[in-house]
N, C-alpha and C positions, 0 to 999 in steps of 0.2 A: 849413438847419435853422431859420432865423429865421422862416420862413413859418408853421411849425406853431403857435407861441405866438400869432401874430396871427390865425390861423384859429380857434383856440380862443376867443380874446377876441371875435372877431366872432360866433361861434356863441352865446356866452354873452349878448351884447348882443341878438341876434336872439331868443333864447328869452325874455329878460326883456321885450322889446317885445311878443311874442305873448301872454305870460301876462297882461300888463296890459290886453289887449283883451278878456278874458273877461267873464263876467257880474259885475255889481256886486251883491254880496250885502249885505243889510242885517244888520249885526251885532246879535245879540240880538233878532231879530224876535219870538220867543216868549219872554217874560220868565219866566213861571212854567209849567213843564211838570209838570202833575199826572201822576204815573205811572199807567199803566193796568196791569191785572193779568192780562190774557188769561184772564179768568174770566167771559166773556160780559157784561162791564161796558161802560158808556159813559162816556167822559171828554170834557170840553170844554176846549179851549185857545183863547186869544185871541192873535192876531197883529197887530202894528203894523208897517206897511210903507209906505215912501215910493213915490210914483209912479215907474215905470221901474226899480225894483230887484227883486231876487230874494230869496227866503227859502229857504235850503237847510237842511233839518232831518232829522236821523236819528231813528229811532224805537226803536232797541234799547237796553234797559237792560243793565247788565253781567251780570245774572243771567238773561237771556232769550235765546232763539233765535227769530228771526223767519223764518217760512217763506214768507209771502206778504203783500203789501200791495196791496189793490185799492180802486178808487174806487167808492164807493156812489153819491155824487152830486157832480158837479163844480162848480167855481165858475162864476159867470155874468159876472164882471168881468175876472178874470185868467186865467192859464193854469196848469195843474197837471200835473206829471209825476211818476210814481213812479220813484224812482231807488234800486235795491237795496232796503235796508230803511229807506228814508226817502222824502222828497218834496222837490220844488222847486216853489215857487209864484212866478210872475212877475206882478208888477203892471203894468197898462197905464201908458204914459208920461203920459197925461193924468190929472189928479186925478179920482177917481171916488168912488162911495159905498162902503159896506161890502159885503163879499162873504162867502161861506161855502162850505165843502165838507166831505164826510164820507168817511172812510177805514175800511175793515175790515182789521184786522191779525190774522193767525193765526200761531201759533207755540207755543213751550213756555215757561212760567214755571217755572224750575228744572226739574222733571220732569213737570209737569202741562200737557198740551196744552189749548189753548183759543183763543178769539177775543176781541177788544175792538173797540169802535166808537169812533172818534175824530172828534169834531165840532170843526171849526176855524172860528172867526169871524175875519174879516179886517177890520181897521179901517185907514183911511189915516192916515198921519202928517201 
């Protein structure tokens, strides 16, 4: 019966080691998120990110339903992936210049369906 606690401890250590190998996300990479209204509006956000890190950002506000997020224009310096109702931007390891991308978000703001365009400017830290 002593093998079971040791096995559980080993599994916990292994899980901890694997979780530390994941992406290194920049905390607060978007400092001011101006809300979009899903009313055919365009909103601009600015991101600051260090080389070799990721920015993971959700797009849903508490009073919204997001049905779809699509890439209108992708970044030229980093990599962008739509993840559920958000996105993940990965900066290159080497220091680069600024970057930008545009997303189209569709859903419902309370009860009204609509879309918003989100333009994100990326600045290196």
